[in-house]
mmCIF file of the C-alpha atoms, coordinates in Angstrom:
data_MODEL
# 
_entry.id   MODEL 
# 
loop_
_atom_site.group_PDB 
_atom_site.id 
_atom_site.type_symbol 
_atom_site.label_atom_id 
_atom_site.label_alt_id 
_atom_site.label_comp_id 
_atom_site.label_asym_id 
_atom_site.label_entity_id 
_atom_site.label_seq_id 
_atom_site.pdbx_PDB_ins_code 
_atom_site.Cartn_x 
_atom_site.Cartn_y 
_atom_site.Cartn_z 
_atom_site.occupancy 
_atom_site.B_iso_or_equiv 
_atom_site.pdbx_formal_charge 
_atom_site.auth_seq_id 
_atom_site.auth_comp_id 
_atom_site.auth_asym_id 
_atom_site.auth_atom_id 
_atom_site.pdbx_PDB_model_num 
ATOM 1  C CA . UNK A 1 1  ? 33.181 -2.200  5.698   1.00 0.00 ? 1  UNK A CA 1 
ATOM 2  C CA . UNK A 1 2  ? 30.958 -4.455  6.940   1.00 0.00 ? 2  UNK A CA 1 
ATOM 3  C CA . UNK A 1 3  ? 28.661 -7.058  4.698   1.00 0.00 ? 3  UNK A CA 1 
ATOM 4  C CA . UNK A 1 4  ? 25.504 -8.352  5.649   1.00 0.00 ? 4  UNK A CA 1 
ATOM 5  C CA . UNK A 1 5  ? 25.009 -12.086 4.928   1.00 0.00 ? 5  UNK A CA 1 
ATOM 6  C CA . UNK A 1 6  ? 21.280 -12.781 3.650   1.00 0.00 ? 6  UNK A CA 1 
ATOM 7  C CA . UNK A 1 7  ? 20.498 -16.353 4.270   1.00 0.00 ? 7  UNK A CA 1 
ATOM 8  C CA . UNK A 1 8  ? 18.309 -18.313 1.275   1.00 0.00 ? 8  UNK A CA 1 
ATOM 9  C CA . UNK A 1 9  ? 14.802 -17.597 1.062   1.00 0.00 ? 9  UNK A CA 1 
ATOM 10 C CA . UNK A 1 10 ? 13.602 -21.314 2.336   1.00 0.00 ? 10 UNK A CA 1 
ATOM 11 C CA . UNK A 1 11 ? 10.927 -21.212 2.683   1.00 0.00 ? 11 UNK A CA 1 
ATOM 12 C CA . UNK A 1 12 ? 9.573  -18.331 0.342   1.00 0.00 ? 12 UNK A CA 1 
ATOM 13 C CA . UNK A 1 13 ? 5.579  -18.406 0.893   1.00 0.00 ? 13 UNK A CA 1 
ATOM 14 C CA . UNK A 1 14 ? 2.404  -16.743 -0.222  1.00 0.00 ? 14 UNK A CA 1 
ATOM 15 C CA . UNK A 1 15 ? -0.792 -16.772 0.705   1.00 0.00 ? 15 UNK A CA 1 
ATOM 16 C CA . UNK A 1 16 ? -3.832 -17.712 -1.450  1.00 0.00 ? 16 UNK A CA 1 
ATOM 17 C CA . UNK A 1 17 ? -4.869 -14.222 -1.639  1.00 0.00 ? 17 UNK A CA 1 
ATOM 18 C CA . UNK A 1 18 ? -1.807 -13.120 -3.294  1.00 0.00 ? 18 UNK A CA 1 
ATOM 19 C CA . UNK A 1 19 ? -2.827 -14.979 -6.211  1.00 0.00 ? 19 UNK A CA 1 
ATOM 20 C CA . UNK A 1 20 ? -6.389 -14.205 -6.175  1.00 0.00 ? 20 UNK A CA 1 
ATOM 21 C CA . UNK A 1 21 ? -5.173 -10.206 -6.138  1.00 0.00 ? 21 UNK A CA 1 
ATOM 22 C CA . UNK A 1 22 ? -2.758 -11.099 -9.016  1.00 0.00 ? 22 UNK A CA 1 
ATOM 23 C CA . UNK A 1 23 ? -5.611 -13.306 -10.983 1.00 0.00 ? 23 UNK A CA 1 
ATOM 24 C CA . UNK A 1 24 ? -8.109 -10.226 -10.117 1.00 0.00 ? 24 UNK A CA 1 
ATOM 25 C CA . UNK A 1 25 ? -5.486 -7.673  -12.317 1.00 0.00 ? 25 UNK A CA 1 
ATOM 26 C CA . UNK A 1 26 ? -5.794 -10.136 -15.162 1.00 0.00 ? 26 UNK A CA 1 
ATOM 27 C CA . UNK A 1 27 ? -9.133 -9.451  -16.921 1.00 0.00 ? 27 UNK A CA 1 
ATOM 28 C CA . UNK A 1 28 ? -7.598 -9.646  -20.675 1.00 0.00 ? 28 UNK A CA 1 
ATOM 29 C CA . UNK A 1 29 ? -6.957 -13.897 -21.814 1.00 0.00 ? 29 UNK A CA 1 
ATOM 30 C CA . UNK A 1 30 ? -5.016 -13.061 -24.397 1.00 0.00 ? 30 UNK A CA 1 
ATOM 31 C CA . UNK A 1 31 ? -2.772 -10.885 -21.996 1.00 0.00 ? 31 UNK A CA 1 
ATOM 32 C CA . UNK A 1 32 ? -2.547 -12.917 -18.895 1.00 0.00 ? 32 UNK A CA 1 
ATOM 33 C CA . UNK A 1 33 ? 0.550  -14.054 -19.144 1.00 0.00 ? 33 UNK A CA 1 
ATOM 34 C CA . UNK A 1 34 ? 2.103  -10.805 -20.013 1.00 0.00 ? 34 UNK A CA 1 
ATOM 35 C CA . UNK A 1 35 ? 0.171  -9.517  -17.071 1.00 0.00 ? 35 UNK A CA 1 
ATOM 36 C CA . UNK A 1 36 ? 1.056  -11.645 -14.358 1.00 0.00 ? 36 UNK A CA 1 
ATOM 37 C CA . UNK A 1 37 ? 4.811  -10.798 -14.696 1.00 0.00 ? 37 UNK A CA 1 
ATOM 38 C CA . UNK A 1 38 ? 4.151  -7.446  -15.150 1.00 0.00 ? 38 UNK A CA 1 
ATOM 39 C CA . UNK A 1 39 ? 2.347  -7.385  -11.828 1.00 0.00 ? 39 UNK A CA 1 
ATOM 40 C CA . UNK A 1 40 ? 5.194  -9.508  -10.082 1.00 0.00 ? 40 UNK A CA 1 
ATOM 41 C CA . UNK A 1 41 ? 7.965  -7.863  -11.724 1.00 0.00 ? 41 UNK A CA 1 
ATOM 42 C CA . UNK A 1 42 ? 6.679  -3.856  -11.331 1.00 0.00 ? 42 UNK A CA 1 
ATOM 43 C CA . UNK A 1 43 ? 5.333  -4.224  -7.842  1.00 0.00 ? 43 UNK A CA 1 
ATOM 44 C CA . UNK A 1 44 ? 6.252  -7.513  -5.590  1.00 0.00 ? 44 UNK A CA 1 
ATOM 45 C CA . UNK A 1 45 ? 10.104 -7.711  -7.156  1.00 0.00 ? 45 UNK A CA 1 
ATOM 46 C CA . UNK A 1 46 ? 10.670 -4.004  -6.653  1.00 0.00 ? 46 UNK A CA 1 
ATOM 47 C CA . UNK A 1 47 ? 9.321  -4.244  -3.598  1.00 0.00 ? 47 UNK A CA 1 
ATOM 48 C CA . UNK A 1 48 ? 11.600 -7.187  -2.017  1.00 0.00 ? 48 UNK A CA 1 
ATOM 49 C CA . UNK A 1 49 ? 15.062 -6.126  -3.799  1.00 0.00 ? 49 UNK A CA 1 
ATOM 50 C CA . UNK A 1 50 ? 14.357 -2.757  -2.315  1.00 0.00 ? 50 UNK A CA 1 
ATOM 51 C CA . UNK A 1 51 ? 13.930 -4.434  1.321   1.00 0.00 ? 51 UNK A CA 1 
ATOM 52 C CA . UNK A 1 52 ? 16.605 -6.389  0.499   1.00 0.00 ? 52 UNK A CA 1 
ATOM 53 C CA . UNK A 1 53 ? 19.186 -3.863  -0.025  1.00 0.00 ? 53 UNK A CA 1 
ATOM 54 C CA . UNK A 1 54 ? 18.051 -1.567  2.337   1.00 0.00 ? 54 UNK A CA 1 
ATOM 55 C CA . UNK A 1 55 ? 18.622 -3.956  5.054   1.00 0.00 ? 55 UNK A CA 1 
ATOM 56 C CA . UNK A 1 56 ? 21.889 -5.637  3.462   1.00 0.00 ? 56 UNK A CA 1 
ATOM 57 C CA . UNK A 1 57 ? 23.380 -1.633  4.249   1.00 0.00 ? 57 UNK A CA 1 
ATOM 58 C CA . UNK A 1 58 ? 22.140 -1.842  7.599   1.00 0.00 ? 58 UNK A CA 1 
ATOM 59 C CA . UNK A 1 59 ? 23.952 -5.498  7.628   1.00 0.00 ? 59 UNK A CA 1 
ATOM 60 C CA . UNK A 1 60 ? 20.666 -7.108  8.867   1.00 0.00 ? 60 UNK A CA 1 
ATOM 61 C CA . UNK A 1 61 ? 20.151 -10.583 7.338   1.00 0.00 ? 61 UNK A CA 1 
ATOM 62 C CA . UNK A 1 62 ? 17.216 -12.062 5.641   1.00 0.00 ? 62 UNK A CA 1 
ATOM 63 C CA . UNK A 1 63 ? 16.347 -15.782 6.059   1.00 0.00 ? 63 UNK A CA 1 
ATOM 64 C CA . UNK A 1 64 ? 12.441 -15.810 4.967   1.00 0.00 ? 64 UNK A CA 1 
ATOM 65 C CA . UNK A 1 65 ? 9.937  -13.713 3.351   1.00 0.00 ? 65 UNK A CA 1 
ATOM 66 C CA . UNK A 1 66 ? 6.473  -14.483 3.441   1.00 0.00 ? 66 UNK A CA 1 
ATOM 67 C CA . UNK A 1 67 ? 4.165  -12.208 0.724   1.00 0.00 ? 67 UNK A CA 1 
ATOM 68 C CA . UNK A 1 68 ? 0.354  -11.168 1.983   1.00 0.00 ? 68 UNK A CA 1 
ATOM 69 C CA . UNK A 1 69 ? -2.531 -9.126  0.911   1.00 0.00 ? 69 UNK A CA 1 
ATOM 70 C CA . UNK A 1 70 ? -3.654 -6.079  3.653   1.00 0.00 ? 70 UNK A CA 1 
ATOM 71 C CA . UNK A 1 71 ? -5.727 -3.300  1.883   1.00 0.00 ? 71 UNK A CA 1 
ATOM 72 C CA . UNK A 1 72 ? -5.565 -4.630  -1.706  1.00 0.00 ? 72 UNK A CA 1 
ATOM 73 C CA . UNK A 1 73 ? -1.587 -4.384  -1.497  1.00 0.00 ? 73 UNK A CA 1 
ATOM 74 C CA . UNK A 1 74 ? 0.938  -6.649  -1.168  1.00 0.00 ? 74 UNK A CA 1 
ATOM 75 C CA . UNK A 1 75 ? 2.422  -7.215  2.346   1.00 0.00 ? 75 UNK A CA 1 
ATOM 76 C CA . UNK A 1 76 ? 5.698  -8.696  3.509   1.00 0.00 ? 76 UNK A CA 1 
ATOM 77 C CA . UNK A 1 77 ? 7.312  -10.014 6.116   1.00 0.00 ? 77 UNK A CA 1 
ATOM 78 C CA . UNK A 1 78 ? 10.829 -10.448 6.906   1.00 0.00 ? 78 UNK A CA 1 
ATOM 79 C CA . UNK A 1 79 ? 12.153 -13.260 9.046   1.00 0.00 ? 79 UNK A CA 1 
ATOM 80 C CA . UNK A 1 80 ? 15.519 -12.675 10.111  1.00 0.00 ? 80 UNK A CA 1 
ATOM 81 C CA . UNK A 1 81 ? 18.359 -15.754 10.477  1.00 0.00 ? 81 UNK A CA 1 
ATOM 82 C CA . UNK A 1 82 ? 17.523 -15.525 14.600  1.00 0.00 ? 82 UNK A CA 1 
ATOM 83 C CA . UNK A 1 83 ? 13.958 -16.527 14.082  1.00 0.00 ? 83 UNK A CA 1 
ATOM 84 C CA . UNK A 1 84 ? 12.462 -13.312 14.471  1.00 0.00 ? 84 UNK A CA 1 
ATOM 85 C CA . UNK A 1 85 ? 9.327  -11.730 11.811  1.00 0.00 ? 85 UNK A CA 1 
ATOM 86 C CA . UNK A 1 86 ? 9.016  -7.903  11.038  1.00 0.00 ? 86 UNK A CA 1 
ATOM 87 C CA . UNK A 1 87 ? 6.685  -7.017  9.483   1.00 0.00 ? 87 UNK A CA 1 
ATOM 88 C CA . UNK A 1 88 ? 6.230  -4.412  6.774   1.00 0.00 ? 88 UNK A CA 1 
# 
């Protein structure tokens, strides 16, 4: 069985639009921190975990990820260790 090697995420980048998208969902000051945690845990981290697992199963490495916003949703660009960018 082949094992995929995942390079450290250096750098992990995100656009200013990511901060704005997260902030736009935090409408109550009392739950702001919990809301941020819920957004990151239930959307961004879930998407990233799924993509990492799929790529590992396919034997593809990931050298980095850039998070942005497209159509009001998080968007991701994964960089392979060879330097090519894969948009998802």
